[in-house]
Predicted model as a PDB file, atoms N, CA, C, CB and O in Angstrom, pLDDT in the B-factor column:
MODEL        1                                                                  
ATOM      1  N   UNK A   1     292.835 206.258 117.834  1.00 90.00           N  
ATOM      2  CA  UNK A   1     291.564 206.118 117.151  1.00 90.00           C  
ATOM      3  C   UNK A   1     291.493 207.063 115.948  1.00 90.00           C  
ATOM      4  CB  UNK A   1     290.407 206.390 118.119  1.00 90.00           C  
ATOM      5  O   UNK A   1     291.055 206.672 114.867  1.00 90.00           O  
ATOM      6  N   UNK A   2     291.928 208.311 116.150  1.00 95.00           N  
ATOM      7  CA  UNK A   2     291.883 209.288 115.072  1.00 95.00           C  
ATOM      8  C   UNK A   2     292.819 208.875 113.933  1.00 95.00           C  
ATOM      9  CB  UNK A   2     292.261 210.684 115.598  1.00 95.00           C  
ATOM     10  O   UNK A   2     292.496 209.045 112.757  1.00 95.00           O  
ATOM     11  N   UNK A   3     293.985 208.328 114.302  1.00 95.00           N  
ATOM     12  CA  UNK A   3     294.946 207.888 113.287  1.00 95.00           C  
ATOM     13  C   UNK A   3     294.348 206.749 112.453  1.00 95.00           C  
ATOM     14  CB  UNK A   3     296.276 207.434 113.953  1.00 95.00           C  
ATOM     15  O   UNK A   3     294.489 206.737 111.230  1.00 95.00           O  
ATOM     16  N   UNK A   4     293.691 205.807 113.100  1.00 95.00           N  
ATOM     17  CA  UNK A   4     293.092 204.680 112.383  1.00 95.00           C  
ATOM     18  C   UNK A   4     291.956 205.137 111.472  1.00 95.00           C  
ATOM     19  CB  UNK A   4     292.577 203.636 113.375  1.00 95.00           C  
ATOM     20  O   UNK A   4     291.792 204.609 110.372  1.00 95.00           O  
ATOM     21  N   UNK A   5     291.180 206.104 111.919  1.00 96.00           N  
ATOM     22  CA  UNK A   5     290.111 206.645 111.085  1.00 96.00           C  
ATOM     23  C   UNK A   5     290.688 207.330 109.851  1.00 96.00           C  
ATOM     24  CB  UNK A   5     289.249 207.631 111.886  1.00 96.00           C  
ATOM     25  O   UNK A   5     290.143 207.202 108.755  1.00 96.00           O  
ATOM     26  N   UNK A   6     291.783 208.051 110.027  1.00 97.00           N  
ATOM     27  CA  UNK A   6     292.431 208.713 108.887  1.00 97.00           C  
ATOM     28  C   UNK A   6     293.001 207.680 107.910  1.00 97.00           C  
ATOM     29  CB  UNK A   6     293.554 209.658 109.377  1.00 97.00           C  
ATOM     30  O   UNK A   6     292.951 207.887 106.698  1.00 97.00           O  
ATOM     31  N   UNK A   7     293.534 206.585 108.417  1.00 97.00           N  
ATOM     32  CA  UNK A   7     294.029 205.520 107.544  1.00 97.00           C  
ATOM     33  C   UNK A   7     292.868 204.907 106.773  1.00 97.00           C  
ATOM     34  CB  UNK A   7     294.771 204.432 108.362  1.00 97.00           C  
ATOM     35  O   UNK A   7     292.975 204.676 105.569  1.00 97.00           O  
ATOM     36  N   UNK A   8     291.754 204.641 107.462  1.00 97.00           N  
ATOM     37  CA  UNK A   8     290.570 204.072 106.805  1.00 97.00           C  
ATOM     38  C   UNK A   8     290.054 205.004 105.714  1.00 97.00           C  
ATOM     39  CB  UNK A   8     289.458 203.801 107.835  1.00 97.00           C  
ATOM     40  O   UNK A   8     289.772 204.562 104.600  1.00 97.00           O  
ATOM     41  N   UNK A   9     289.929 206.293 106.030  1.00 97.00           N  
ATOM     42  CA  UNK A   9     289.448 207.254 105.039  1.00 97.00           C  
ATOM     43  C   UNK A   9     290.427 207.409 103.874  1.00 97.00           C  
ATOM     44  CB  UNK A   9     289.208 208.607 105.697  1.00 97.00           C  
ATOM     45  O   UNK A   9     290.017 207.599 102.729  1.00 97.00           O  
ATOM     46  N   UNK A  10     291.715 207.328 104.177  1.00 97.00           N  
ATOM     47  CA  UNK A  10     292.715 207.387 103.120  1.00 97.00           C  
ATOM     48  C   UNK A  10     292.601 206.210 102.165  1.00 97.00           C  
ATOM     49  CB  UNK A  10     294.102 207.430 103.719  1.00 97.00           C  
ATOM     50  O   UNK A  10     292.681 206.379 100.948  1.00 97.00           O  
ATOM     51  N   UNK A  11     292.414 205.022 102.715  1.00 97.00           N  
ATOM     52  CA  UNK A  11     292.222 203.834 101.878  1.00 97.00           C  
ATOM     53  C   UNK A  11     290.945 203.974 101.073  1.00 97.00           C  
ATOM     54  CB  UNK A  11     292.177 202.550 102.737  1.00 97.00           C  
ATOM     55  O   UNK A  11     290.914 203.645  99.887  1.00 97.00           O  
ATOM     56  N   UNK A  12     289.884 204.463 101.715  1.00 96.00           N  
ATOM     57  CA  UNK A  12     288.611 204.655 101.024  1.00 96.00           C  
ATOM     58  C   UNK A  12     288.770 205.594  99.826  1.00 96.00           C  
ATOM     59  CB  UNK A  12     287.557 205.209 101.994  1.00 96.00           C  
ATOM     60  O   UNK A  12     288.325 205.279  98.722  1.00 96.00           O  
ATOM     61  N   UNK A  13     289.395 206.726 100.044  1.00 95.00           N  
ATOM     62  CA  UNK A  13     289.585 207.690  98.948  1.00 95.00           C  
ATOM     63  C   UNK A  13     290.497 207.141  97.860  1.00 95.00           C  
ATOM     64  CB  UNK A  13     290.161 208.996  99.488  1.00 95.00           C  
ATOM     65  O   UNK A  13     290.238 207.331  96.672  1.00 95.00           O  
ATOM     66  N   UNK A  14     291.557 206.466  98.263  1.00 96.00           N  
ATOM     67  CA  UNK A  14     292.474 205.870  97.297  1.00 96.00           C  
ATOM     68  C   UNK A  14     291.750 204.866  96.403  1.00 96.00           C  
ATOM     69  CB  UNK A  14     293.641 205.188  98.019  1.00 96.00           C  
ATOM     70  O   UNK A  14     291.917 204.882  95.183  1.00 96.00           O  
ATOM     71  N   UNK A  15     290.948 203.994  97.011  1.00 95.00           N  
ATOM     72  CA  UNK A  15     290.207 203.004  96.236  1.00 95.00           C  
ATOM     73  C   UNK A  15     289.132 203.646  95.374  1.00 95.00           C  
ATOM     74  CB  UNK A  15     289.581 201.982  97.159  1.00 95.00           C  
ATOM     75  O   UNK A  15     288.962 203.272  94.213  1.00 95.00           O  
ATOM     76  N   UNK A  16     288.404 204.608  95.931  1.00 92.00           N  
ATOM     77  CA  UNK A  16     287.323 205.256  95.182  1.00 92.00           C  
ATOM     78  C   UNK A  16     287.855 205.994  93.962  1.00 92.00           C  
ATOM     79  CB  UNK A  16     286.560 206.226  96.083  1.00 92.00           C  
ATOM     80  O   UNK A  16     287.304 205.874  92.868  1.00 92.00           O  
ATOM     81  N   UNK A  17     288.916 206.750  94.150  1.00 93.00           N  
ATOM     82  CA  UNK A  17     289.479 207.500  93.025  1.00 93.00           C  
ATOM     83  C   UNK A  17     290.209 206.565  92.071  1.00 93.00           C  
ATOM     84  CB  UNK A  17     290.434 208.597  93.526  1.00 93.00           C  
ATOM     85  O   UNK A  17     290.152 206.746  90.855  1.00 93.00           O  
ATOM     86  N   UNK A  18     290.887 205.575  92.614  1.00 94.00           N  
ATOM     87  CA  UNK A  18     291.612 204.631  91.762  1.00 94.00           C  
ATOM     88  C   UNK A  18     290.709 203.798  90.872  1.00 94.00           C  
ATOM     89  CB  UNK A  18     292.437 203.722  92.607  1.00 94.00           C  
ATOM     90  O   UNK A  18     291.037 203.549  89.713  1.00 94.00           O  
ATOM     91  N   UNK A  19     289.587 203.370  91.398  1.00 91.00           N  
ATOM     92  CA  UNK A  19     288.694 202.511  90.623  1.00 91.00           C  
ATOM     93  C   UNK A  19     287.730 203.288  89.730  1.00 91.00           C  
ATOM     94  CB  UNK A  19     287.910 201.633  91.552  1.00 91.00           C  
ATOM     95  O   UNK A  19     287.294 202.775  88.699  1.00 91.00           O  
ATOM     96  N   UNK A  20     287.399 204.500  90.109  1.00 90.00           N  
ATOM     97  CA  UNK A  20     286.401 205.271  89.368  1.00 90.00           C  
ATOM     98  C   UNK A  20     286.931 206.656  89.011  1.00 90.00           C  
ATOM     99  CB  UNK A  20     285.111 205.397  90.184  1.00 90.00           C  
ATOM    100  O   UNK A  20     286.214 207.648  89.145  1.00 90.00           O  
ATOM    101  N   UNK A  21     288.168 206.730  88.562  1.00 93.00           N  
ATOM    102  CA  UNK A  21     288.793 208.027  88.307  1.00 93.00           C  
ATOM    103  C   UNK A  21     288.024 208.833  87.256  1.00 93.00           C  
ATOM    104  CB  UNK A  21     290.238 207.832  87.857  1.00 93.00           C  
ATOM    105  O   UNK A  21     287.766 210.021  87.450  1.00 93.00           O  
ATOM    106  N   UNK A  22     287.666 208.196  86.157  1.00 92.00           N  
ATOM    107  CA  UNK A  22     286.975 208.908  85.080  1.00 92.00           C  
ATOM    108  C   UNK A  22     285.628 209.459  85.550  1.00 92.00           C  
ATOM    109  CB  UNK A  22     286.769 207.979  83.876  1.00 92.00           C  
ATOM    110  O   UNK A  22     285.249 210.574  85.192  1.00 92.00           O  
ATOM    111  N   UNK A  23     284.916 208.681  86.344  1.00 88.00           N  
ATOM    112  CA  UNK A  23     283.614 209.124  86.847  1.00 88.00           C  
ATOM    113  C   UNK A  23     283.770 210.286  87.824  1.00 88.00           C  
ATOM    114  CB  UNK A  23     282.878 207.961  87.526  1.00 88.00           C  
ATOM    115  O   UNK A  23     282.955 211.209  87.817  1.00 88.00           O  
ATOM    116  N   UNK A  24     284.806 210.255  88.666  1.00 87.00           N  
ATOM    117  CA  UNK A  24     285.027 211.334  89.628  1.00 87.00           C  
ATOM    118  C   UNK A  24     285.437 212.623  88.932  1.00 87.00           C  
ATOM    119  CB  UNK A  24     286.092 210.931  90.643  1.00 87.00           C  
ATOM    120  O   UNK A  24     285.139 213.714  89.419  1.00 87.00           O  
ATOM    121  N   UNK A  25     286.111 212.507  87.807  1.00 91.00           N  
ATOM    122  CA  UNK A  25     286.530 213.698  87.068  1.00 91.00           C  
ATOM    123  C   UNK A  25     285.386 214.261  86.229  1.00 91.00           C  
ATOM    124  CB  UNK A  25     287.726 213.374  86.171  1.00 91.00           C  
ATOM    125  O   UNK A  25     285.181 215.474  86.191  1.00 91.00           O  
ATOM    126  N   UNK A  26     284.648 213.391  85.564  1.00 93.00           N  
ATOM    127  CA  UNK A  26     283.628 213.873  84.620  1.00 93.00           C  
ATOM    128  C   UNK A  26     282.291 214.220  85.285  1.00 93.00           C  
ATOM    129  CB  UNK A  26     283.394 212.829  83.554  1.00 93.00           C  
ATOM    130  O   UNK A  26     281.722 215.272  84.992  1.00 93.00           O  
ATOM    131  N   UNK A  27     281.784 213.375  86.160  1.00 90.00           N  
ATOM    132  CA  UNK A  27     280.474 213.631  86.771  1.00 90.00           C  
ATOM    133  C   UNK A  27     280.394 213.014  88.173  1.00 90.00           C  
ATOM    134  CB  UNK A  27     279.344 213.067  85.877  1.00 90.00           C  
ATOM    135  O   UNK A  27     279.773 211.965  88.346  1.00 90.00           O  
ATOM    136  N   UNK A  28     281.011 213.647  89.169  1.00 88.00           N  
ATOM    137  CA  UNK A  28     281.043 213.063  90.515  1.00 88.00           C  
ATOM    138  C   UNK A  28     279.684 213.027  91.221  1.00 88.00           C  
ATOM    139  CB  UNK A  28     282.007 213.829  91.361  1.00 88.00           C  
ATOM    140  O   UNK A  28     279.386 212.062  91.925  1.00 88.00           O  
ATOM    141  N   UNK A  29     278.870 214.048  91.047  1.00 91.00           N  
ATOM    142  CA  UNK A  29     277.568 214.074  91.739  1.00 91.00           C  
ATOM    143  C   UNK A  29     276.662 212.963  91.227  1.00 91.00           C  
ATOM    144  CB  UNK A  29     276.879 215.444  91.553  1.00 91.00           C  
ATOM    145  O   UNK A  29     275.990 212.299  92.015  1.00 91.00           O  
ATOM    146  N   UNK A  30     276.639 212.758  89.921  1.00 91.00           N  
ATOM    147  CA  UNK A  30     275.828 211.684  89.350  1.00 91.00           C  
ATOM    148  C   UNK A  30     276.339 210.317  89.800  1.00 91.00           C  
ATOM    149  CB  UNK A  30     275.827 211.771  87.818  1.00 91.00           C  
ATOM    150  O   UNK A  30     275.560 209.390  90.019  1.00 91.00           O  
ATOM    151  N   UNK A  31     277.651 210.211  89.933  1.00 86.00           N  
ATOM    152  CA  UNK A  31     278.239 208.946  90.368  1.00 86.00           C  
ATOM    153  C   UNK A  31     277.813 208.622  91.801  1.00 86.00           C  
ATOM    154  CB  UNK A  31     279.777 209.002  90.266  1.00 86.00           C  
ATOM    155  O   UNK A  31     277.470 207.477  92.097  1.00 86.00           O  
ATOM    156  N   UNK A  32     277.830 209.597  92.674  1.00 86.00           N  
ATOM    157  CA  UNK A  32     277.394 209.389  94.063  1.00 86.00           C  
ATOM    158  C   UNK A  32     275.895 209.119  94.117  1.00 86.00           C  
ATOM    159  CB  UNK A  32     277.745 210.618  94.936  1.00 86.00           C  
ATOM    160  O   UNK A  32     275.441 208.284  94.899  1.00 86.00           O  
ATOM    161  N   UNK A  33     275.130 209.819  93.292  1.00 89.00           N  
ATOM    162  CA  UNK A  33     273.676 209.622  93.280  1.00 89.00           C  
ATOM    163  C   UNK A  33     273.296 208.229  92.780  1.00 89.00           C  
ATOM    164  CB  UNK A  33     273.009 210.685  92.407  1.00 89.00           C  
ATOM    165  O   UNK A  33     272.238 207.713  93.140  1.00 89.00           O  
ATOM    166  N   UNK A  34     274.142 207.620  91.957  1.00 86.00           N  
ATOM    167  CA  UNK A  34     273.848 206.286  91.429  1.00 86.00           C  
ATOM    168  C   UNK A  34     274.263 205.173  92.392  1.00 86.00           C  
ATOM    169  CB  UNK A  34     274.549 206.093  90.096  1.00 86.00           C  
ATOM    170  O   UNK A  34     274.026 204.000  92.106  1.00 86.00           O  
ATOM    171  N   UNK A  35     274.864 205.511  93.506  1.00 85.00           N  
ATOM    172  CA  UNK A  35     275.340 204.505  94.456  1.00 85.00           C  
ATOM    173  C   UNK A  35     274.236 203.572  94.967  1.00 85.00           C  
ATOM    174  CB  UNK A  35     275.988 205.192  95.626  1.00 85.00           C  
ATOM    175  O   UNK A  35     274.495 202.374  95.083  1.00 85.00           O  
ATOM    176  N   UNK A  36     273.035 204.041  95.276  1.00 85.00           N  
ATOM    177  CA  UNK A  36     271.995 203.089  95.739  1.00 85.00           C  
ATOM    178  C   UNK A  36     271.623 202.036  94.702  1.00 85.00           C  
ATOM    179  CB  UNK A  36     270.747 203.847  96.131  1.00 85.00           C  
ATOM    180  O   UNK A  36     271.094 200.985  95.062  1.00 85.00           O  
ATOM    181  N   UNK A  37     271.885 202.292  93.430  1.00 85.00           N  
ATOM    182  CA  UNK A  37     271.566 201.320  92.383  1.00 85.00           C  
ATOM    183  C   UNK A  37     272.781 200.487  91.988  1.00 85.00           C  
ATOM    184  CB  UNK A  37     271.014 202.033  91.159  1.00 85.00           C  
ATOM    185  O   UNK A  37     272.711 199.701  91.043  1.00 85.00           O  
ATOM    186  N   UNK A  38     273.889 200.650  92.701  1.00 83.00           N  
ATOM    187  CA  UNK A  38     275.115 199.931  92.366  1.00 83.00           C  
ATOM    188  C   UNK A  38     274.937 198.443  92.651  1.00 83.00           C  
ATOM    189  CB  UNK A  38     276.318 200.496  93.157  1.00 83.00           C  
ATOM    190  O   UNK A  38     274.237 198.052  93.585  1.00 83.00           O  
ATOM    191  N   UNK A  39     275.577 197.640  91.841  1.00 79.00           N  
ATOM    192  CA  UNK A  39     275.470 196.200  92.022  1.00 79.00           C  
ATOM    193  C   UNK A  39     276.817 195.519  91.966  1.00 79.00           C  
ATOM    194  CB  UNK A  39     274.563 195.613  90.983  1.00 79.00           C  
ATOM    195  O   UNK A  39     276.938 194.455  91.360  1.00 79.00           O  
ATOM    196  N   UNK A  40     277.813 196.088  92.567  1.00 80.00           N  
ATOM    197  CA  UNK A  40     279.168 195.549  92.514  1.00 80.00           C  
ATOM    198  C   UNK A  40     279.249 194.223  93.256  1.00 80.00           C  
ATOM    199  CB  UNK A  40     280.169 196.548  93.103  1.00 80.00           C  
ATOM    200  O   UNK A  40     279.184 194.189  94.485  1.00 80.00           O  
ATOM    201  N   UNK A  41     279.388 193.142  92.519  1.00 81.00           N  
ATOM    202  CA  UNK A  41     279.538 191.798  93.081  1.00 81.00           C  
ATOM    203  C   UNK A  41     278.419 191.431  94.044  1.00 81.00           C  
ATOM    204  CB  UNK A  41     280.861 191.684  93.789  1.00 81.00           C  
ATOM    205  O   UNK A  41     278.626 190.623  94.949  1.00 81.00           O  
ATOM    206  N   UNK A  42     277.249 192.004  93.866  1.00 83.00           N  
ATOM    207  CA  UNK A  42     276.106 191.677  94.701  1.00 83.00           C  
ATOM    208  C   UNK A  42     276.074 192.378  96.054  1.00 83.00           C  
ATOM    209  CB  UNK A  42     276.073 190.227  94.916  1.00 83.00           C  
ATOM    210  O   UNK A  42     275.210 192.080  96.879  1.00 83.00           O  
ATOM    211  N   UNK A  43     277.001 193.302  96.298  1.00 87.00           N  
ATOM    212  CA  UNK A  43     277.037 194.009  97.577  1.00 87.00           C  
ATOM    213  C   UNK A  43     276.187 195.267  97.578  1.00 87.00           C  
ATOM    214  CB  UNK A  43     278.454 194.363  97.926  1.00 87.00           C  
ATOM    215  O   UNK A  43     275.907 195.824  98.639  1.00 87.00           O  
ATOM    216  N   UNK A  44     275.777 195.718  96.412  1.00 86.00           N  
ATOM    217  CA  UNK A  44     274.928 196.892  96.314  1.00 86.00           C  
ATOM    218  C   UNK A  44     275.609 198.166  96.774  1.00 86.00           C  
ATOM    219  CB  UNK A  44     273.691 196.680  97.107  1.00 86.00           C  
ATOM    220  O   UNK A  44     276.801 198.355  96.529  1.00 86.00           O  
ATOM    221  N   UNK A  45     274.873 199.039  97.434  1.00 88.00           N  
ATOM    222  CA  UNK A  45     275.430 200.342  97.816  1.00 88.00           C  
ATOM    223  C   UNK A  45     276.485 200.270  98.907  1.00 88.00           C  
ATOM    224  CB  UNK A  45     274.331 201.240  98.268  1.00 88.00           C  
ATOM    225  O   UNK A  45     277.163 201.263  99.172  1.00 88.00           O  
ATOM    226  N   UNK A  46     276.637 199.117  99.542  1.00 91.00           N  
ATOM    227  CA  UNK A  46     277.622 198.991 100.612  1.00 91.00           C  
ATOM    228  C   UNK A  46     278.988 198.529 100.117  1.00 91.00           C  
ATOM    229  CB  UNK A  46     277.118 198.033 101.652  1.00 91.00           C  
ATOM    230  O   UNK A  46     279.907 198.357 100.918  1.00 91.00           O  
ATOM    231  N   UNK A  47     279.134 198.325  98.801  1.00 91.00           N  
ATOM    232  CA  UNK A  47     280.398 197.796  98.302  1.00 91.00           C  
ATOM    233  C   UNK A  47     281.607 198.677  98.605  1.00 91.00           C  
ATOM    234  CB  UNK A  47     280.300 197.593  96.833  1.00 91.00           C  
ATOM    235  O   UNK A  47     282.687 198.128  98.822  1.00 91.00           O  
ATOM    236  N   UNK A  48     281.500 200.007  98.633  1.00 91.00           N  
ATOM    237  CA  UNK A  48     282.703 200.783  98.979  1.00 91.00           C  
ATOM    238  C   UNK A  48     283.177 200.509 100.409  1.00 91.00           C  
ATOM    239  CB  UNK A  48     282.428 202.279  98.810  1.00 91.00           C  
ATOM    240  O   UNK A  48     284.377 200.399 100.657  1.00 91.00           O  
ATOM    241  N   UNK A  49     282.246 200.401 101.332  1.00 93.00           N  
ATOM    242  CA  UNK A  49     282.623 200.136 102.725  1.00 93.00           C  
ATOM    243  C   UNK A  49     283.153 198.721 102.915  1.00 93.00           C  
ATOM    244  CB  UNK A  49     281.431 200.362 103.642  1.00 93.00           C  
ATOM    245  O   UNK A  49     284.094 198.509 103.680  1.00 93.00           O  
ATOM    246  N   UNK A  50     282.566 197.768 102.235  1.00 94.00           N  
ATOM    247  CA  UNK A  50     283.010 196.379 102.357  1.00 94.00           C  
ATOM    248  C   UNK A  50     284.423 196.224 101.814  1.00 94.00           C  
ATOM    249  CB  UNK A  50     282.046 195.434 101.616  1.00 94.00           C  
ATOM    250  O   UNK A  50     285.279 195.629 102.469  1.00 94.00           O  
ATOM    251  N   UNK A  51     284.675 196.757 100.618  1.00 95.00           N  
ATOM    252  CA  UNK A  51     286.004 196.632 100.025  1.00 95.00           C  
ATOM    253  C   UNK A  51     287.042 197.414 100.817  1.00 95.00           C  
ATOM    254  CB  UNK A  51     285.985 197.111  98.579  1.00 95.00           C  
ATOM    255  O   UNK A  51     288.176 196.958 100.971  1.00 95.00           O  
ATOM    256  N   UNK A  52     286.672 198.574 101.317  1.00 97.00           N  
ATOM    257  CA  UNK A  52     287.603 199.361 102.135  1.00 97.00           C  
ATOM    258  C   UNK A  52     287.927 198.626 103.425  1.00 97.00           C  
ATOM    259  CB  UNK A  52     287.015 200.749 102.450  1.00 97.00           C  
ATOM    260  O   UNK A  52     289.080 198.626 103.855  1.00 97.00           O  
ATOM    261  N   UNK A  53     286.943 198.004 104.046  1.00 98.00           N  
ATOM    262  CA  UNK A  53     287.175 197.262 105.281  1.00 98.00           C  
ATOM    263  C   UNK A  53     288.103 196.077 105.042  1.00 98.00           C  
ATOM    264  CB  UNK A  53     285.849 196.780 105.871  1.00 98.00           C  
ATOM    265  O   UNK A  53     288.978 195.803 105.863  1.00 98.00           O  
ATOM    266  N   UNK A  54     287.925 195.378 103.933  1.00 97.00           N  
ATOM    267  CA  UNK A  54     288.782 194.244 103.612  1.00 97.00           C  
ATOM    268  C   UNK A  54     290.233 194.706 103.447  1.00 97.00           C  
ATOM    269  CB  UNK A  54     288.290 193.539 102.329  1.00 97.00           C  
ATOM    270  O   UNK A  54     291.146 194.096 104.004  1.00 97.00           O  
ATOM    271  N   UNK A  55     290.443 195.764 102.694  1.00 97.00           N  
ATOM    272  CA  UNK A  55     291.797 196.287 102.486  1.00 97.00           C  
ATOM    273  C   UNK A  55     292.365 196.818 103.794  1.00 97.00           C  
ATOM    274  CB  UNK A  55     291.795 197.398 101.414  1.00 97.00           C  
ATOM    275  O   UNK A  55     293.553 196.639 104.064  1.00 97.00           O  
ATOM    276  N   UNK A  56     291.541 197.470 104.611  1.00 98.00           N  
ATOM    277  CA  UNK A  56     291.992 197.989 105.911  1.00 98.00           C  
ATOM    278  C   UNK A  56     292.469 196.854 106.814  1.00 98.00           C  
ATOM    279  CB  UNK A  56     290.856 198.773 106.604  1.00 98.00           C  
ATOM    280  O   UNK A  56     293.487 196.992 107.493  1.00 98.00           O  
ATOM    281  N   UNK A  57     291.753 195.746 106.830  1.00 98.00           N  
ATOM    282  CA  UNK A  57     292.150 194.600 107.654  1.00 98.00           C  
ATOM    283  C   UNK A  57     293.495 194.053 107.173  1.00 98.00           C  
ATOM    284  CB  UNK A  57     291.064 193.488 107.612  1.00 98.00           C  
ATOM    285  O   UNK A  57     294.366 193.738 107.984  1.00 98.00           O  
ATOM    286  N   UNK A  58     293.662 193.942 105.857  1.00 98.00           N  
ATOM    287  CA  UNK A  58     294.932 193.453 105.310  1.00 98.00           C  
ATOM    288  C   UNK A  58     296.070 194.400 105.685  1.00 98.00           C  
ATOM    289  CB  UNK A  58     294.842 193.303 103.773  1.00 98.00           C  
ATOM    290  O   UNK A  58     297.131 193.953 106.119  1.00 98.00           O  
ATOM    291  N   UNK A  59     295.855 195.695 105.519  1.00 97.00           N  
ATOM    292  CA  UNK A  59     296.875 196.685 105.877  1.00 97.00           C  
ATOM    293  C   UNK A  59     297.167 196.637 107.376  1.00 97.00           C  
ATOM    294  CB  UNK A  59     296.421 198.104 105.466  1.00 97.00           C  
ATOM    295  O   UNK A  59     298.325 196.752 107.778  1.00 97.00           O  
ATOM    296  N   UNK A  60     296.158 196.471 108.194  1.00 97.00           N  
ATOM    297  CA  UNK A  60     296.357 196.398 109.647  1.00 97.00           C  
ATOM    298  C   UNK A  60     297.178 195.171 110.033  1.00 97.00           C  
ATOM    299  CB  UNK A  60     295.004 196.370 110.372  1.00 97.00           C  
ATOM    300  O   UNK A  60     298.042 195.250 110.905  1.00 97.00           O  
ATOM    301  N   UNK A  61     296.914 194.056 109.395  1.00 97.00           N  
ATOM    302  CA  UNK A  61     297.697 192.846 109.668  1.00 97.00           C  
ATOM    303  C   UNK A  61     299.153 193.068 109.271  1.00 97.00           C  
ATOM    304  CB  UNK A  61     297.110 191.626 108.908  1.00 97.00           C  
ATOM    305  O   UNK A  61     300.060 192.707 110.021  1.00 97.00           O  
ATOM    306  N   UNK A  62     299.380 193.651 108.117  1.00 97.00           N  
ATOM    307  CA  UNK A  62     300.752 193.942 107.685  1.00 97.00           C  
ATOM    308  C   UNK A  62     301.440 194.928 108.629  1.00 97.00           C  
ATOM    309  CB  UNK A  62     300.751 194.503 106.258  1.00 97.00           C  
ATOM    310  O   UNK A  62     302.617 194.762 108.948  1.00 97.00           O  
ATOM    311  N   UNK A  63     300.715 195.946 109.073  1.00 95.00           N  
ATOM    312  CA  UNK A  63     301.279 196.898 110.035  1.00 95.00           C  
ATOM    313  C   UNK A  63     301.630 196.200 111.347  1.00 95.00           C  
ATOM    314  CB  UNK A  63     300.291 198.051 110.297  1.00 95.00           C  
ATOM    315  O   UNK A  63     302.658 196.499 111.955  1.00 95.00           O  
ATOM    316  N   UNK A  64     300.783 195.274 111.782  1.00 95.00           N  
ATOM    317  CA  UNK A  64     301.051 194.525 113.000  1.00 95.00           C  
ATOM    318  C   UNK A  64     302.282 193.648 112.879  1.00 95.00           C  
ATOM    319  CB  UNK A  64     299.862 193.681 113.356  1.00 95.00           C  
ATOM    320  O   UNK A  64     303.076 193.556 113.815  1.00 95.00           O  
ATOM    321  N   UNK A  65     302.444 193.003 111.732  1.00 95.00           N  
ATOM    322  CA  UNK A  65     303.622 192.158 111.512  1.00 95.00           C  
ATOM    323  C   UNK A  65     304.884 193.013 111.507  1.00 95.00           C  
ATOM    324  CB  UNK A  65     303.497 191.372 110.182  1.00 95.00           C  
ATOM    325  O   UNK A  65     305.886 192.646 112.120  1.00 95.00           O  
ATOM    326  N   UNK A  66     304.840 194.141 110.823  1.00 95.00           N  
ATOM    327  CA  UNK A  66     305.993 195.049 110.796  1.00 95.00           C  
ATOM    328  C   UNK A  66     306.302 195.527 112.210  1.00 95.00           C  
ATOM    329  CB  UNK A  66     305.726 196.260 109.858  1.00 95.00           C  
ATOM    330  O   UNK A  66     307.467 195.590 112.603  1.00 95.00           O  
ATOM    331  N   UNK A  67     305.280 195.860 112.968  1.00 94.00           N  
ATOM    332  CA  UNK A  67     305.474 196.320 114.350  1.00 94.00           C  
ATOM    333  C   UNK A  67     306.136 195.245 115.201  1.00 94.00           C  
ATOM    334  CB  UNK A  67     304.132 196.724 114.973  1.00 94.00           C  
ATOM    335  O   UNK A  67     307.034 195.545 115.989  1.00 94.00           O  
ATOM    336  N   UNK A  68     305.700 193.992 115.050  1.00 93.00           N  
ATOM    337  CA  UNK A  68     306.285 192.912 115.846  1.00 93.00           C  
ATOM    338  C   UNK A  68     307.764 192.694 115.530  1.00 93.00           C  
ATOM    339  CB  UNK A  68     305.518 191.621 115.613  1.00 93.00           C  
ATOM    340  O   UNK A  68     308.571 192.461 116.430  1.00 93.00           O  
ATOM    341  N   UNK A  69     308.112 192.772 114.251  1.00 92.00           N  
ATOM    342  CA  UNK A  69     309.500 192.526 113.860  1.00 92.00           C  
ATOM    343  C   UNK A  69     310.396 193.739 114.075  1.00 92.00           C  
ATOM    344  CB  UNK A  69     309.557 192.110 112.413  1.00 92.00           C  
ATOM    345  O   UNK A  69     311.610 193.589 114.208  1.00 92.00           O  
ATOM    346  N   UNK A  70     309.833 194.909 114.111  1.00 92.00           N  
ATOM    347  CA  UNK A  70     310.662 196.092 114.308  1.00 92.00           C  
ATOM    348  C   UNK A  70     310.926 196.381 115.783  1.00 92.00           C  
ATOM    349  CB  UNK A  70     310.008 197.290 113.664  1.00 92.00           C  
ATOM    350  O   UNK A  70     311.851 197.119 116.121  1.00 92.00           O  
ATOM    351  N   UNK A  71     310.124 195.807 116.642  1.00 75.00           N  
ATOM    352  CA  UNK A  71     310.290 196.016 118.092  1.00 75.00           C  
ATOM    353  C   UNK A  71     311.339 195.032 118.602  1.00 75.00           C  
ATOM    354  CB  UNK A  71     308.925 195.829 118.862  1.00 75.00           C  
ATOM    355  O   UNK A  71     311.119 193.821 118.601  1.00 75.00           O  
ATOM    356  N   UNK A  72     312.482 195.563 119.039  1.00 64.00           N  
ATOM    357  CA  UNK A  72     313.566 194.691 119.502  1.00 64.00           C  
ATOM    358  C   UNK A  72     313.833 194.851 120.961  1.00 64.00           C  
ATOM    359  CB  UNK A  72     314.821 194.959 118.739  1.00 64.00           C  
ATOM    360  O   UNK A  72     314.716 194.187 121.504  1.00 64.00           O  
TER     361      UNK A  72                                                      
ENDMDL                                                                          
END                                                                             
């Protein structure tokens, strides 16, 4: 459980910094404060969690496939 949480948080941080690098470097507090007014694809303030969950599911499926083929 702890390992999966760390993977989820790692994906979250990777996506957050990757997509909003300039904002995190120049004004991170203002960027976080503006989250309730975010309108990313109509998901609003929940868009970071939604996108992270989607990527996490894809990564989990790939990890499962690798696990199945590597187990002999």
